[in-house]
C-alpha positions in Angstrom: 0.0 -0.1 0.0 2.8 2.4 0.8 4.7 1.7 -2.5 1.3 2.3 -4.4 0.8 5.6 -2.6 4.4 6.5 -3.5 3.9 5.7 -7.1 0.7 7.6 -7.2 2.4 10.7 -5.5 5.3 10.5 -8.1 2.9 10.3 -11.0 0.8 13.3 -9.6 4.0 15.4 -9.1 5.1 14.4 -12.7 1.8 15.6 -14.1 1.9 18.8 -12.0 5.4 19.6 -13.3 4.2 19.0 -16.9 1.1 21.2 -16.5 3.1 23.9 -14.9 5.7 23.9 -17.8 2.9 23.9 -20.5 1.2 26.8 -18.5 4.5 28.7 -18.3 5.1 28.4 -22.1 1.5 29.6 -22.9 2.2 32.7 -20.6 5.5 33.4 -22.3 3.7 33.2 -25.8 0.9 35.4 -24.4 3.5 38.1 -23.0 5.4 38.0 -26.4 2.1 38.5 -28.2 1.3 41.7 -26.1 4.7 43.2 -26.6 4.4 42.4 -30.4 1.0 43.9 -30.7 2.3 47.2 -29.0 5.0 47.2 -31.7 2.6 47.3 -34.6 1.8 51.0 -34.6 5.5 51.9 -34.3 6.2 49.7 -37.3 3.4 51.2 -39.3 4.7 54.6 -38.5 8.2 53.6 -39.7 6.8 52.1 -42.9 4.9 55.4 -43.6 8.0 57.5 -42.8 10.0 55.3 -45.2 7.5 55.7 -48.1 7.4 59.5 -47.5 11.1 59.7 -47.8 11.8 60.5 -44.1 14.1 57.4 -43.5 17.1 58.4 -45.6 20.1 56.0 -45.1 22.7 57.2 -42.6 20.5 59.5 -40.6 20.0 58.9 -36.9 16.2 58.3 -37.4 17.1 55.6 -40.0 19.5 53.9 -37.4 16.7 54.0 -34.8 14.2 52.6 -37.2 16.7 49.6 -37.9 17.1 48.8 -34.3 13.3 48.8 -33.7 12.7 46.6 -36.6 15.6 44.2 -35.3 13.9 44.0 -32.0 10.6 43.1 -33.7 12.4 40.5 -35.7 14.1 38.9 -32.6 10.7 38.6 -31.0 9.6 36.7 -34.0 7.3 39.3 -35.6 7.0 38.9 -39.4 5.2 41.2 -41.9 3.2 39.8 -44.9 1.2 41.0 -47.7 2.7 42.2 -51.1 1.2 43.4 -54.3 0.8 40.5 -56.8 0.2 37.7 -54.1 -2.9 35.7 -54.4 -5.6 37.0 -52.1 -6.3 34.7 -49.2 -9.3 35.8 -47.0 -7.6 33.9 -44.2 -4.8 36.3 -44.1 -5.9 39.4 -45.9 -8.7 41.8 -45.2 -10.0 43.2 -48.5 -11.0 46.8 -48.2 -11.8 47.3 -51.9 -12.3 45.2 -54.9 -11.1 46.5 -58.2 -12.5 44.9 -61.5 -9.4 44.4 -63.6 -9.5 43.3 -67.2 -7.2 40.4 -67.8 -7.3 39.3 -64.1 -7.9 35.4 -64.0 -7.8 35.2 -60.1 -8.3 37.4 -57.3 -4.8 39.1 -56.5 -3.5 41.9 -54.2 -3.5 45.1 -56.3 -2.1 47.2 -53.4 -1.3 46.9 -49.8 -2.8 49.5 -47.5 -1.5 48.1 -44.3 0.9 45.1 -44.0 -0.3 42.2 -41.8 1.9 41.0 -38.9 2.4 37.4 -37.5 4.2 36.2 -34.4 5.2 32.7 -35.4 1.9 31.1 -36.3 -0.3 33.6 -34.5 -1.8 36.4 -36.7 -1.5 39.7 -34.9 -3.1 41.7 -37.6 -4.5 40.8 -41.1 -3.0 42.7 -44.1 -5.5 45.3 -45.4 -5.4 45.3 -49.2 -7.1 46.3 -52.4 -7.7 43.3 -54.6 -8.0 42.9 -58.3 -10.9 40.9 -59.3 -11.5 39.5 -62.8 -13.7 42.0 -64.7 -17.1 40.7 -65.9 
C-alpha cells in the first residue's frame, strides 16, 4: 500500500510539473504577443516614414528605425502582404475590390497596411485592395 501511494504521488508530481511547464510556455507566448502587438503602430509609422522619404540611409532616425525593426524580428514578428500575391481571405482583409480586365484570379493590387504574425499567431491581417476578374 505504501509503495502504491508513493507511485501515485510520483505520477501526480510528474503531471503537476508537466502542466506547470505547459502553462509557463503559454504565458510566455501571451506576453510576447502583447509586446508584439504594441510594436505594430510603431512599425506602421516607420513604414509610412519610409514611403514618405523621411528614413534616409545614414540618418540617426534611420538607425533607430533599423534597431526597432531588429527588436521586432528577434521577438519573431514577421510582416506579410505584397502586391501581386494571391488574395487569401484567411490572411488578408479586402477593403476594396477593383474589377481588372485580364485578371484571372483574385490578387492583391495594393497593400494599404501590411499584416503581422508572431510565429503562427496572426497579430493583424493585411489590409489590401484586390484585383478581381472583370465581368
